[in-house]
C-alpha positions in Angstrom: -0.6 -0.3 -0.5 1.3 3.2 -1.0 2.1 5.8 2.5 0.1 8.7 2.5 1.9 11.6 3.5 1.2 15.8 3.7 2.1 16.1 -0.3 -0.5 13.0 -1.3 -3.5 15.0 0.7 -2.4 18.0 -0.8 -2.7 16.8 -4.2 -5.8 15.1 -3.6 -7.5 18.1 -2.3 -6.5 20.2 -5.0 -8.0 17.1 -7.3 -11.5 16.9 -5.1 -11.0 20.9 -5.4 -11.3 21.2 -1.2 -9.7 23.6 0.7 -7.7 22.0 3.9 -5.4 24.1 6.1 -2.0 22.8 7.1 -3.5 22.1 10.5 -6.4 20.3 8.9 -4.0 18.0 7.1 -2.1 16.8 10.0 -5.1 16.2 11.9 -6.8 13.9 9.0 -3.4 12.4 8.7 -3.0 11.2 12.5 -6.7 9.9 12.4 -5.8 8.1 9.0 -2.9 6.7 10.9 -4.9 5.7 13.3 -7.4 3.6 11.0 -4.5 1.9 9.2 -2.8 0.4 12.8 -6.2 -0.5 13.8 -6.5 -2.5 10.0 -3.4 -3.7 10.4 -4.4 -5.6 13.5 -7.1 -7.0 12.0 -5.1 -7.9 9.1 -3.1 -10.0 11.6 -5.8 -12.0 13.2 -5.3 -15.6 12.3 -9.0 -16.8 10.7 -8.0 -19.6 9.4 -10.2 -22.4 10.6 -12.7 -19.7 11.2 -16.1 -20.5 9.4 -17.3 -17.3 8.2 -20.7 -15.7 9.1 -23.6 -13.7 8.4 -24.8 -12.9 11.7 -22.5 -12.5 15.0 -24.7 -14.6 17.2 -25.8 -18.0 16.8 -29.4 -17.5 17.5 -30.7 -14.4 15.9 -32.7 -12.1 18.2 -34.7 -9.1 17.7 -35.2 -6.3 19.8 -38.3 -4.8 17.9 -41.8 -4.8 18.7 -44.5 -6.0 16.3 -46.4 -2.4 15.4 -49.9 -1.9 16.5 -52.2 0.2 15.9 -53.3 2.5 18.5 -55.4 5.9 18.7 -55.6 6.6 15.1 -56.5 10.2 13.6 -58.6 10.7 10.5 -56.6 13.2 8.3 -58.9 15.4 8.9 -58.1 15.6 12.2 -54.0 15.6 11.7 -54.6 18.5 8.6 -57.0 20.9 11.3 -53.6 22.0 13.0 -51.6 22.8 10.0 -51.0 26.6 9.4 -51.3 26.1 5.9 -52.8 22.9 3.6 -53.4 22.5 -0.3 -56.4 19.8 -1.0 -55.4 16.8 1.6 -51.4 17.5 1.9 -49.4 20.1 4.1 -48.4 23.1 2.1 -44.8 23.8 3.2 -42.7 26.7 2.1 -40.0 26.3 -1.2 -36.8 25.2 0.2 -35.3 24.2 -2.9 -34.4 26.3 -6.2 -33.2 29.0 -7.2 -31.7 31.1 -4.5 -29.7 34.5 -5.2 
C-alpha cells in the first residue's frame, strides 16, 4: 500500500477542489494513521479455521416490537392543526430551487 503523506493529501485536495489548512491535513493524517493501524491489527488475526458468518450470534435476536395501531387520527383531524393546507396535504414553504 502506498504511504499516505502530506503531499499526497494536498494533491488530493486540489483534485477534489476542497480547501484544507495545514493543521487540518495534519489532523487528518493522524486520524488516518490510527485507522490504518487498526486495520493492520485486524489483518494480523489468524482466521484460518474460522467459519465465515453472516450474523454475529448463533440465534438471531430481535428487539423490535410488532407494530400495533393505536390512537388512530383521521386525515381531517391531522390537517386541522396545520397552518396551511392544499387539497389533502400539508402546504410548506419551498426550500429548494433558485436562491440569489
